[in-house]
N, C-alpha and C positions, 0 to 999 in steps of 0.2 A: 519423520521430521516433525518437530514441534510446531505449534501454531506461530510462535515467535519467529522461528526460522522461515516459515512460509511467508510471513509478513515481510521479513527482510528481503527474501528472494523476489517477492512481488514488487516491492519498492525499488529495488535495484533494476529490475526489468523495466519499470516505468521510467526511471531516470535515464536508462541507456537506450530506450526505445526510439528516440529520435523525434517524438512529438514535442511540441512546445509546452513547457510548464511555466506557470506563473511563479513569481518569486515565493509566494506563500506556499504553493504546492511543492515547489522544489525544496524548501526548508523542511516541510513536513515529511516528505519522502526521504530526504537526507538524514533526518533524525531517526527514522525507522531503520535505515541502513546502518547508521553508526551505533545505535543502541536501541534495539526493539523494545517497545514499551506496551503496556496494556492500553487499548484504545477505548475511548468512550463510544457509545452507540453512534453519536454524530460523526466522530472521526472515522468509524468503520464504514458508515454510509458514504462519506466523502471519498474514502479509498475505493469503494465500489464505483462511484462516478468516474474517478480518475482511471480505473481499470477499463471501464467501458470506452472512455475516450481513447485510451491507448490500445484498444483492440486486443486486450488480454483478459477479458472477463472470465474466460474459462479457467484461468489460473486463480482468479479471485474466488471462483465458485468452490474451490477445494479448501478454503480457509473458513474455519468455524469462529463465530464471535464468542469471545470469552470476556465476560463482564469484569469491570475493575473491581 
């Protein structure tokens, strides 16, 4: 599975996980689901925070950061 596919799967899991997302985080995650894109380091770190909040940090741990 490519890193882009892993990002998409993680974003989808976060959106469907039942935890409350802010409008900003929902738009960010929805964008990753619709068309995965390269993340800046700040976006990658934010995704880690969202994963921790959603209790799926183990899924995030399997994703490598790929610089833009």
